Backbone bond lengths (Angstrom), bond angles and torsions (degrees), N, CA, C in turn:
res aa  C-N    CA-C-N  psi(-1)  N-CA   C-N-CA  omega(-1)  CA-C   N-CA-C  phi
1 M - - - 1.463 - - 1.532 109.81 -
2 L 1.321 115.31 147.94 1.456 121.80 178.96 1.526 108.74 -117.17
3 N 1.346 115.78 134.82 1.455 115.88 175.11 1.536 108.73 -71.48
4 I 1.317 116.95 170.20 1.454 120.03 -172.36 1.530 112.43 -63.31
5 G 1.347 116.26 -33.00 1.455 119.38 178.70 1.509 112.08 -67.01
6 D 1.349 115.80 -44.78 1.463 119.84 179.72 1.534 110.80 -66.59
7 F 1.329 115.74 -40.51 1.465 119.50 179.95 1.537 109.99 -63.32
8 A 1.340 116.24 -41.10 1.462 120.17 178.37 1.523 110.29 -63.72
9 S 1.327 117.30 -40.00 1.452 121.28 179.79 1.519 111.49 -64.19
10 H 1.336 116.62 -45.85 1.461 120.38 -179.72 1.536 111.92 -69.08
11 G 1.320 115.80 -27.62 1.465 119.18 -179.23 1.516 113.38 -92.30
12 R 1.360 116.02 -4.72 1.470 121.77 -179.08 1.533 111.33 57.63
13 V 1.344 115.19 45.44 1.464 121.44 175.20 1.519 107.63 -133.73
14 S 1.319 115.91 172.59 1.461 119.30 179.92 1.529 110.74 -90.60
15 V 1.309 115.45 155.87 1.459 120.67 175.41 1.526 109.75 -62.27
16 R 1.312 116.41 -39.28 1.464 119.99 178.87 1.527 111.37 -59.69
17 M 1.334 116.63 -39.37 1.456 119.72 178.62 1.523 111.18 -65.20
18 L 1.323 116.66 -41.05 1.472 119.71 178.41 1.523 110.98 -63.11
19 R 1.310 117.73 -38.84 1.467 120.23 177.79 1.522 110.78 -64.65
20 H 1.339 116.14 -37.34 1.465 119.83 178.69 1.536 110.17 -67.08
21 Y 1.309 116.15 -42.67 1.466 119.68 179.11 1.525 110.55 -63.09
22 D 1.295 116.58 -35.70 1.462 120.40 176.18 1.526 110.20 -65.93
23 A 1.328 116.50 -43.83 1.466 120.75 -176.42 1.522 111.95 -62.90
24 I 1.327 117.61 -34.09 1.483 120.07 -178.15 1.518 112.08 -96.34
25 G 1.304 116.86 3.34 1.458 120.27 175.93 1.509 114.52 79.29
26 L 1.300 116.95 18.73 1.463 119.88 -178.12 1.524 111.96 -85.16
27 L 1.315 116.90 -37.49 1.459 121.30 178.60 1.530 107.98 -147.18
28 R 1.336 115.59 96.71 1.462 121.11 -179.07 1.521 110.24 -82.35
29 P 1.329 118.31 144.96 1.468 119.96 172.79 1.524 110.09 -63.03
30 A 1.325 115.55 153.55 1.467 119.41 176.40 1.527 110.25 -68.74
31 R 1.339 115.60 -28.94 1.468 119.14 -178.75 1.520 108.88 -152.46
32 V 1.317 116.49 140.92 1.462 122.82 173.30 1.530 107.39 -122.93
33 D 1.306 116.70 122.74 1.457 120.28 -179.56 1.528 109.03 -65.07
34 P 1.348 118.05 123.00 1.459 120.00 -175.79 1.529 113.65 -65.77
35 V 1.299 117.84 -21.25 1.472 120.83 -178.55 1.526 110.72 -92.16
36 S 1.337 115.76 -54.71 1.472 119.94 -174.36 1.520 112.84 -87.42
37 G 1.346 115.87 -22.23 1.464 119.61 -175.65 1.514 113.51 77.85
38 Y 1.347 117.23 6.19 1.457 120.03 179.25 1.530 110.19 -65.64
39 R 1.329 114.10 137.87 1.466 120.29 179.85 1.522 109.57 -95.16
40 S 1.332 115.67 139.53 1.459 121.79 175.63 1.522 108.81 -128.64
41 Y 1.326 115.29 145.98 1.468 120.93 -176.69 1.519 109.77 -127.26
42 E 1.322 115.30 154.37 1.453 121.20 173.01 1.531 108.56 -94.26
43 A 1.321 116.38 147.56 1.463 120.44 -179.45 1.528 111.59 -58.53
44 S 1.336 116.40 -30.61 1.465 119.92 -179.75 1.533 111.95 -63.02
45 Q 1.338 117.26 -21.00 1.465 120.48 -179.67 1.532 112.73 -73.81
46 L 1.334 116.55 -11.24 1.464 119.49 175.70 1.528 111.07 -61.45
47 A 1.343 116.12 -30.05 1.466 119.19 178.92 1.527 110.60 -61.94
48 R 1.335 117.14 -43.87 1.468 119.76 178.26 1.529 110.25 -67.41
49 L 1.335 116.16 -40.11 1.464 118.80 179.01 1.531 110.59 -60.80
50 N 1.324 116.85 -42.35 1.470 120.04 178.44 1.526 111.36 -57.78
51 R 1.329 116.50 -41.87 1.466 120.44 179.73 1.533 111.15 -67.10
52 V 1.332 115.60 -40.55 1.463 119.94 178.58 1.528 110.45 -59.34
53 I 1.331 116.38 -48.93 1.461 120.49 -176.51 1.522 110.93 -66.92
54 A 1.340 117.35 -43.25 1.466 120.37 -179.37 1.516 111.01 -60.50
55 L 1.327 116.75 -46.47 1.464 120.41 -179.06 1.524 110.83 -66.77
56 K 1.328 116.68 -41.11 1.466 120.81 -179.22 1.528 110.71 -63.89
57 E 1.342 117.33 -44.21 1.452 120.01 -178.25 1.522 112.40 -70.61
58 L 1.305 117.05 -18.61 1.460 120.21 176.63 1.523 112.43 -88.82
59 G 1.345 116.36 5.27 1.451 118.93 172.05 1.512 115.35 103.55
60 F 1.331 118.44 1.11 1.458 119.89 177.30 1.528 109.44 -76.68
61 T 1.331 116.18 143.37 1.460 119.64 175.37 1.525 108.82 -73.03
62 L 1.337 116.49 162.30 1.462 119.32 179.29 1.522 111.47 -63.67
63 Q 1.332 116.98 -32.82 1.454 119.29 176.19 1.527 110.55 -65.22
64 Q 1.337 117.08 -41.61 1.461 120.34 177.42 1.517 110.57 -64.84
65 V 1.326 116.28 -38.99 1.462 120.21 178.40 1.521 109.90 -60.96
66 R 1.312 116.58 -45.47 1.464 120.02 -179.30 1.522 110.97 -63.52
67 D 1.328 116.56 -41.27 1.466 120.28 178.73 1.523 110.98 -61.00
68 V 1.331 116.04 -42.30 1.464 119.90 179.91 1.521 110.57 -63.90
69 L 1.315 116.42 -48.52 1.459 119.67 -174.68 1.522 112.04 -71.23
70 D 1.324 117.70 -36.34 1.462 119.79 -178.93 1.517 112.26 -70.89
71 E 1.326 116.85 -21.13 1.461 119.97 176.39 1.518 111.68 -85.22
72 R 1.330 114.75 2.95 1.469 121.40 176.85 1.535 111.40 55.65
73 V 1.308 115.28 52.14 1.468 120.39 174.68 1.516 108.06 -65.11
74 D 1.338 116.78 128.74 1.462 118.63 -176.82 1.537 110.21 -78.36
75 A 1.333 115.84 173.90 1.463 120.94 -173.24 1.522 112.01 -61.18
76 A 1.336 116.97 -38.18 1.461 119.68 -178.32 1.531 110.53 -66.81
77 E 1.338 116.24 -43.02 1.463 119.44 178.98 1.528 111.08 -66.53
78 L 1.325 115.74 -40.63 1.457 119.82 179.13 1.524 110.26 -63.88
79 R 1.332 116.24 -40.31 1.462 119.63 178.37 1.525 110.60 -62.38
80 G 1.329 116.12 -39.11 1.455 119.76 177.40 1.522 112.12 -63.31
81 M 1.328 116.12 -42.33 1.466 120.56 177.98 1.519 110.97 -62.35
82 L 1.326 115.77 -41.42 1.455 119.82 -179.27 1.517 111.21 -67.42
83 R 1.340 116.72 -38.55 1.465 119.36 177.63 1.521 110.49 -63.27
84 L 1.335 116.37 -41.54 1.460 120.16 179.00 1.521 110.89 -62.83
85 R 1.337 115.67 -45.60 1.460 118.95 -179.39 1.527 110.71 -66.08
86 R 1.335 116.30 -36.60 1.456 119.73 177.70 1.525 110.50 -62.24
87 A 1.334 116.33 -41.98 1.466 120.15 178.06 1.523 111.05 -63.04
88 Q 1.345 116.21 -40.06 1.468 119.86 178.66 1.528 111.07 -63.78
89 L 1.333 115.96 -41.97 1.459 119.84 178.99 1.519 111.37 -66.15
90 A 1.344 115.93 -40.01 1.465 119.74 178.80 1.526 110.34 -63.30
91 E 1.320 116.35 -39.59 1.458 120.60 178.25 1.529 110.51 -64.84
92 A 1.327 115.91 -41.37 1.467 119.68 179.15 1.527 110.89 -65.74
93 I 1.334 116.98 -39.31 1.462 120.39 178.14 1.520 110.62 -64.04
94 A 1.343 116.19 -43.48 1.464 119.77 178.85 1.522 110.97 -61.87
95 A 1.332 116.38 -40.48 1.465 119.97 178.90 1.526 110.79 -65.15
96 D 1.338 116.61 -40.30 1.463 120.36 178.44 1.526 111.12 -65.59
97 E 1.341 116.50 -39.77 1.459 119.58 179.32 1.530 110.46 -65.47
98 L 1.332 116.39 -39.23 1.457 119.95 177.69 1.519 110.63 -65.35
99 R 1.332 116.32 -41.68 1.467 120.82 178.74 1.531 109.97 -62.41
100 L 1.328 116.58 -41.82 1.458 120.69 178.96 1.526 110.76 -64.11
101 A 1.335 116.76 -40.59 1.470 120.00 178.34 1.520 111.09 -62.39
102 R 1.345 116.74 -38.11 1.464 119.51 178.58 1.530 110.86 -67.54
103 V 1.333 116.08 -39.32 1.465 119.73 178.29 1.525 109.93 -64.23
104 E 1.338 116.84 -42.34 1.460 120.25 179.36 1.525 110.87 -63.72
105 A 1.343 117.11 -39.72 1.461 120.27 177.31 1.520 110.90 -63.66
106 R 1.329 115.58 -40.70 1.464 119.91 178.17 1.535 109.96 -64.92
107 L 1.335 117.06 -38.73 1.457 120.71 179.07 1.526 110.95 -64.87
108 R 1.329 116.06 -41.77 1.469 118.61 178.12 1.522 110.97 -62.69
109 T 1.331 115.88 -36.45 1.466 119.61 177.19 1.517 110.51 -64.07
110 I 1.336 116.22 -43.09 1.460 120.62 178.85 1.530 110.28 -62.18
111 E 1.340 116.25 -43.12 1.461 120.38 -178.02 1.520 112.63 -65.62
112 S 1.345 116.55 -27.62 1.468 120.12 -178.02 1.515 112.95 -87.23
113 E 1.340 117.22 -7.19 1.468 119.35 -179.16 1.522 110.36 -61.63
114 G 1.332 114.79 134.32 1.453 119.75 177.58 1.510 114.30 84.10
115 T 1.351 117.73 -3.44 1.463 119.39 178.11 1.522 109.61 -89.85
116 M 1.322 116.34 165.78 1.458 121.40 179.70 1.518 109.55 -66.35
117 S 1.319 116.53 134.65 1.451 121.08 -177.92 1.521 111.57 -72.49
118 A 1.337 114.94 140.78 1.463 119.85 174.08 1.521 110.63 -98.55
119 H 1.348 117.60 1.77 1.447 122.36 -177.66 1.516 110.41 -110.82
120 D 1.320 115.50 151.39 1.456 121.95 172.06 1.517 107.89 -109.22
121 V 1.328 115.96 129.78 1.460 120.74 174.99 1.521 107.95 -99.04
122 V 1.319 116.14 129.44 1.459 121.78 -179.30 1.520 108.32 -122.34
123 V 1.312 117.27 129.43 1.465 121.70 173.48 1.524 107.36 -95.22
124 K 1.326 115.96 122.16 1.463 119.93 -174.89 1.527 109.66 -153.46
125 P 1.332 117.17 160.74 1.466 119.51 173.92 1.529 110.13 -77.61
126 V 1.306 115.89 149.48 1.461 122.04 175.54 1.527 107.46 -115.49
127 P 1.338 118.70 122.14 1.461 120.35 -175.60 1.526 111.81 -73.37
128 P 1.340 115.86 162.33 1.470 118.59 175.84 1.524 109.93 -68.38
129 V 1.322 116.18 157.72 1.461 120.70 179.54 1.517 108.93 -150.17
130 R 1.329 115.16 137.15 1.478 120.04 175.37 1.522 108.92 -82.44
131 V 1.331 115.54 130.42 1.462 119.98 -176.69 1.523 110.54 -134.57
132 A 1.328 114.05 156.25 1.462 122.00 163.05 1.511 106.14 -100.51
133 Q 1.326 117.45 139.68 1.458 117.39 -176.66 1.520 112.42 -149.33
134 L 1.314 114.09 157.25 1.457 123.56 171.48 1.520 108.01 -125.41
135 A 1.316 116.87 152.43 1.461 121.64 -176.11 1.522 110.89 -121.44
136 G 1.307 114.93 150.65 1.461 122.86 173.42 1.510 108.32 -148.07
137 V 1.327 116.22 171.71 1.464 120.50 -178.28 1.523 108.82 -120.10
138 A 1.338 115.61 130.77 1.463 122.34 174.74 1.525 108.72 -109.26
139 A 1.317 116.07 149.27 1.462 120.58 -176.72 1.521 112.34 -64.48
140 S 1.332 116.65 -28.62 1.462 120.47 179.50 1.520 108.19 -159.31
141 Y 1.328 116.37 -179.97 1.459 121.82 179.11 1.521 111.24 -88.17
142 E 1.324 117.75 4.55 1.451 120.91 179.84 1.530 110.22 -71.73
143 P 1.351 117.36 146.29 1.461 120.73 -176.10 1.524 113.86 -54.32
144 E 1.342 117.60 -38.04 1.458 119.15 -177.86 1.517 113.02 -68.06
145 D 1.344 116.65 -18.95 1.463 120.45 176.12 1.530 111.80 -94.10
146 I 1.346 116.97 -35.83 1.459 120.99 -178.88 1.522 111.45 -72.03
147 G 1.340 116.72 -45.57 1.456 121.54 -173.57 1.524 114.83 -53.39
148 P 1.339 119.26 -50.34 1.461 119.55 -178.61 1.527 113.92 -67.17
149 V 1.326 117.47 -13.04 1.469 120.76 179.57 1.524 110.66 -94.59
150 I 1.330 117.65 -47.76 1.462 121.22 -171.40 1.522 112.34 -68.62
151 G 1.341 117.96 -39.20 1.463 120.59 -178.49 1.526 112.69 -59.88
152 P 1.339 118.21 -55.58 1.464 119.32 178.47 1.527 113.68 -61.56
153 L 1.334 117.80 -31.99 1.470 120.13 177.46 1.526 111.12 -61.72
154 F 1.331 116.83 -46.83 1.461 119.88 179.57 1.526 110.86 -64.40
155 A 1.327 117.20 -41.19 1.463 120.60 179.81 1.525 110.84 -60.88
156 E 1.331 116.25 -44.42 1.459 120.38 -179.74 1.526 111.11 -68.75
157 L 1.336 117.40 -39.79 1.467 120.66 179.47 1.523 110.46 -63.06
158 C 1.327 117.25 -43.93 1.464 120.20 178.69 1.525 111.23 -62.51
159 R 1.318 116.53 -37.97 1.476 119.74 177.53 1.523 111.04 -63.10
160 R 1.328 116.17 -43.51 1.472 119.78 -179.07 1.528 111.75 -69.20
161 L 1.311 117.27 -37.89 1.467 120.02 177.42 1.526 110.69 -63.46
162 A 1.333 116.55 -42.47 1.459 120.18 178.78 1.522 110.72 -62.70
163 A 1.337 116.50 -41.14 1.463 120.17 178.75 1.519 111.66 -64.10
164 A 1.336 116.56 -31.16 1.467 121.01 179.85 1.523 112.09 -87.39
165 G 1.336 117.65 -2.71 1.460 121.41 179.96 1.511 113.57 71.06
166 I 1.318 117.11 28.75 1.462 122.09 -178.61 1.520 108.99 -107.59
167 E 1.338 116.35 129.52 1.448 121.39 179.64 1.529 110.96 -98.05
168 A 1.317 115.46 148.89 1.461 120.31 176.67 1.527 109.42 -66.90
169 A 1.339 115.33 142.84 1.464 120.75 -179.30 1.529 111.76 -109.32
170 G 1.317 116.98 14.27 1.460 120.27 -179.08 1.514 110.31 170.29
171 P 1.338 116.84 -178.65 1.468 120.75 -179.47 1.525 111.91 -65.66
172 S 1.314 115.03 147.58 1.464 120.87 178.96 1.525 110.73 -66.45
173 V 1.339 114.45 155.64 1.459 121.57 -178.12 1.525 109.15 -132.87
174 A 1.310 117.24 133.50 1.466 121.31 168.78 1.520 107.14 -109.69
175 H 1.319 116.27 133.16 1.455 119.22 174.96 1.524 108.51 -140.48
176 Y 1.311 116.17 168.24 1.451 120.69 -165.47 1.526 110.67 -141.02
177 R 1.322 114.49 153.46 1.458 121.60 172.53 1.519 108.29 -145.64
178 E 1.312 116.61 161.40 1.458 119.24 174.13 1.518 108.78 -66.17
179 A 1.322 116.45 132.41 1.463 120.57 -177.56 1.518 110.72 -75.06
180 P 1.337 117.27 146.50 1.466 120.28 178.52 1.522 112.82 -58.83
181 E 1.341 116.92 -26.48 1.462 120.22 -179.17 1.519 112.37 -65.50
182 G 1.339 116.88 -21.86 1.462 120.12 -178.24 1.517 111.21 69.84
183 G 1.323 115.98 -158.31 1.461 121.03 178.72 1.514 113.89 66.60
184 G 1.324 117.11 21.79 1.459 120.12 -179.75 1.513 114.23 87.24
185 S 1.330 118.17 -3.39 1.458 120.20 179.96 1.531 110.11 -71.57
186 V 1.330 115.37 156.22 1.463 121.90 -172.75 1.520 109.30 -126.46
187 L 1.326 115.55 135.55 1.461 121.40 173.07 1.527 107.58 -82.89
188 V 1.312 116.13 117.45 1.463 122.69 -177.20 1.520 108.21 -100.00
189 L 1.329 117.37 126.51 1.459 122.43 -175.91 1.522 109.97 -121.66
190 A 1.312 115.98 115.69 1.461 122.57 176.82 1.518 107.79 -97.39
191 A 1.332 116.41 121.02 1.461 120.44 -172.57 1.521 110.93 -128.90
192 V 1.343 115.12 144.57 1.461 122.18 175.94 1.521 107.49 -127.90
193 P 1.349 118.94 124.02 1.469 120.63 177.92 1.526 111.67 -59.76
194 V 1.324 115.57 139.52 1.465 122.01 177.25 1.521 108.36 -130.66
195 G 1.315 115.55 165.61 1.453 120.38 -178.26 1.520 112.32 -68.35
196 P 1.351 117.53 158.18 1.463 121.24 -179.02 1.523 113.64 -64.03
197 A 1.344 117.26 -18.32 1.461 120.00 -179.01 1.532 112.49 -78.31
198 V 1.332 117.60 -12.74 1.471 120.58 179.01 1.514 108.51 -73.48
199 R 1.323 116.26 119.58 1.462 120.99 -175.75 1.528 110.37 -83.25
200 P 1.340 117.08 156.01 1.473 120.60 -176.04 1.521 115.25 -70.46
201 D 1.331 118.29 -19.56 1.466 118.72 -173.77 1.526 111.49 -111.60
202 G 1.346 114.29 167.73 1.455 120.55 175.68 1.517 114.90 83.73
203 H 1.329 118.03 19.22 1.459 121.18 -179.67 1.526 110.41 -126.65
204 D 1.327 115.41 160.79 1.465 119.91 174.21 1.530 110.05 -94.31
205 F 1.313 115.32 31.16 1.465 123.62 172.59 1.518 106.43 -151.37
206 E 1.314 115.69 162.92 1.460 120.45 -178.51 1.522 110.19 -86.00
207 V 1.326 116.61 138.65 1.462 122.05 173.40 1.525 107.44 -120.00
208 L 1.331 116.43 125.19 1.465 120.43 -177.33 1.512 109.30 -155.62
209 D 1.306 116.29 168.62 1.456 122.32 176.33 1.520 109.41 -99.33
210 L 1.332 116.46 115.59 1.460 119.02 173.09 1.529 108.07 -66.77
211 P 1.314 118.04 130.12 1.462 119.67 -177.24 1.531 111.30 -68.32
212 P 1.310 116.35 158.02 1.467 118.63 176.73 1.521 110.63 -69.48
213 I 1.312 115.04 158.86 1.466 121.18 171.62 1.530 106.16 -111.14
214 E 1.311 115.90 118.32 1.468 119.94 -176.27 1.521 111.61 -61.50
215 A 1.325 116.15 -43.09 1.463 120.82 177.94 1.521 108.40 -142.76
216 A 1.321 115.99 120.07 1.470 121.38 177.89 1.514 108.25 -124.32
217 A 1.331 115.75 129.91 1.462 120.20 170.53 1.524 106.11 -81.84
218 T 1.314 116.79 120.21 1.469 120.86 -172.88 1.518 110.65 -119.68
219 I 1.316 114.24 145.77 1.465 120.87 178.37 1.522 107.50 -147.20
220 V 1.314 117.07 144.27 1.466 121.70 -178.50 1.525 109.16 -98.16
221 H 1.323 114.63 125.77 1.473 120.91 176.88 1.519 108.44 -106.07
222 R 1.326 115.68 131.19 1.467 120.98 177.88 1.521 109.08 -112.58
223 G 1.323 115.31 122.49 1.458 120.26 -178.89 1.520 111.12 123.01
224 A 1.324 114.78 -178.49 1.460 120.64 -178.06 1.520 110.77 -64.09
225 M 1.329 115.91 149.10 1.459 119.96 179.61 1.522 111.41 -67.92
226 D 1.321 117.72 -17.88 1.466 120.26 173.07 1.527 111.36 -62.94
227 E 1.341 115.76 -20.12 1.462 121.22 -176.65 1.530 111.59 -104.44
228 V 1.329 118.04 17.31 1.467 120.75 -171.38 1.524 113.51 -80.28
229 L 1.325 117.54 -10.83 1.468 120.87 -172.24 1.523 112.72 -53.61
230 G 1.350 116.57 -49.38 1.458 119.21 -178.33 1.522 111.94 -61.28
231 T 1.327 116.45 -37.44 1.455 120.49 -179.06 1.519 111.55 -66.66
232 V 1.321 117.51 -46.02 1.473 119.24 -177.95 1.526 110.87 -70.05
233 Q 1.332 117.48 -29.78 1.457 118.18 176.97 1.527 111.02 -73.34
234 E 1.312 116.62 -32.39 1.458 119.85 173.86 1.533 109.96 -64.39
235 L 1.317 115.75 -40.44 1.459 120.15 176.75 1.528 110.34 -62.16
236 A 1.329 116.72 -41.26 1.471 120.65 179.41 1.529 110.78 -62.42
237 R 1.335 116.50 -40.24 1.466 119.14 178.98 1.531 110.78 -64.36
238 F 1.319 116.25 -40.89 1.473 119.26 178.26 1.522 110.42 -60.53
239 I 1.326 116.55 -46.02 1.466 120.85 -178.24 1.524 109.86 -60.06
240 D 1.328 116.11 -45.66 1.459 120.40 -176.32 1.529 111.91 -69.02
241 E 1.336 116.79 -38.95 1.464 120.69 -173.95 1.524 113.56 -82.53
242 N 1.327 117.04 -10.18 1.464 119.66 -176.18 1.529 113.23 -116.52
243 G 1.314 115.81 22.92 1.459 119.79 171.84 1.514 115.78 77.45
244 Y 1.331 116.53 20.83 1.470 120.36 178.25 1.527 109.85 -106.87
245 R 1.300 115.08 169.69 1.460 122.99 168.60 1.514 107.32 -136.59
246 S 1.311 115.27 151.61 1.462 119.89 177.68 1.526 109.35 -68.44
247 A 1.334 115.47 139.71 1.467 120.27 -178.75 1.523 111.39 -120.00
248 G 1.328 117.28 22.83 1.465 119.60 178.25 1.510 111.69 149.79
249 Y 1.335 115.01 176.97 1.469 120.56 177.81 1.523 110.76 -64.86
250 A 1.308 115.83 146.20 1.472 120.88 176.85 1.531 110.35 -76.56
251 R 1.313 114.14 150.91 1.464 120.65 168.87 1.525 108.31 -96.99
252 E 1.332 115.40 153.74 1.465 121.19 176.15 1.514 107.39 -119.16
253 L 1.330 116.51 115.80 1.460 122.29 179.77 1.521 107.72 -102.91
254 Y 1.342 116.65 112.84 1.460 121.32 -174.09 1.532 109.41 -87.04
255 L 1.334 115.82 95.77 1.457 121.47 -174.46 1.523 112.27 -73.98
256 E 1.313 116.27 -41.81 1.466 120.95 178.52 1.520 108.57 -138.83
257 C 1.337 116.52 130.06 1.474 120.95 -178.08 1.519 110.49 -135.47
258 P 1.336 118.50 71.28 1.473 119.59 175.34 1.524 110.48 -68.08
259 D 1.325 115.66 173.63 1.468 120.12 -178.76 1.526 111.85 -59.55
260 D 1.317 116.40 -36.71 1.465 120.50 178.64 1.526 109.09 -86.90
261 P 1.344 117.84 113.09 1.468 120.14 -178.47 1.525 114.16 -56.98
262 A 1.333 117.19 -21.32 1.467 119.72 178.98 1.523 111.25 -63.08
263 G 1.318 116.98 -20.85 1.463 121.08 -179.79 1.515 114.18 -96.47
264 W 1.329 117.97 5.07 1.461 120.61 -178.60 1.533 110.77 -66.51
265 V 1.329 114.40 147.33 1.466 121.57 172.96 1.529 106.99 -127.82
266 T 1.322 116.18 119.55 1.465 121.77 -174.25 1.518 109.56 -130.16
267 E 1.326 115.84 132.20 1.465 119.70 174.22 1.525 108.91 -97.70
268 I 1.316 115.97 123.51 1.459 122.27 175.98 1.526 107.36 -91.26
269 Q 1.325 117.07 125.15 1.467 122.79 -177.37 1.527 108.99 -120.35
270 E 1.315 117.35 105.17 1.461 120.92 -178.18 1.527 110.83 -107.81
271 P 1.329 118.02 119.70 1.476 119.50 177.47 1.530 110.36 -60.73
272 V 1.331 116.30 136.16 1.463 120.44 -179.85 1.523 109.77 -135.91
273 A 1.313 114.71 160.16 1.475 122.22 173.94 1.504 107.22 -141.45
274 R 1.326 115.62 156.84 1.456 120.00 178.15 1.515 109.59 -70.54
275 R 1.354 115.65 141.54 1.452 120.26 177.40 1.526 108.96 -73.31
């Protein structure tokens, strides 16, 4: 038998915690001295303590922990529960890291306000281009909604083009339209230029001619698209300060896409008209 102090030491918990677990019926001592009230534990009870701590640290309430243990969940089932909870925590951590990255990008944009621009905005026509494309729907135009849609679309489109023996004839293009579903959702279109000899039918992807843009305010963004906020806001300021208005969703022309997104070079092309 181990006294409560020794049991706490071997279990790497506090004596106060063991008393609390006793009070709520989660981990009773093996013996309580009727005179002194001293609690004693058996070494075999460390197994239950280990389960209590593991479940508690993974976010289960003490009531949930008691329910799990009292139902005598075996080691395999418990391991499965822990794997599931670990996956949930990993997903939450990834979401928090993404949220933090967006906040940092927004902060950098705020810090750069009022400074001299390192970008040149050029208003120019954009010619028509024949493309192969696939479409998907994003919940909104926000980066966290666009990103998970556009990446897989391009990957799948490239796979289908390779299977059809069709080579890209220029840099990839992402463009957008309001989705038929409404509610702020966006139709995301991943497009790859193809040669004029590629016919519109007989493929498991759409082939069409993107129309020309008579006047597009264009700006080059260098770096990952997660960091594009400052660039597109600079473009918005140019449009507003130079007597233009936006005439539709911008296109993204991916000029350079190395493995490291920090080296990406993307031209943002926003249709504009005079106010």
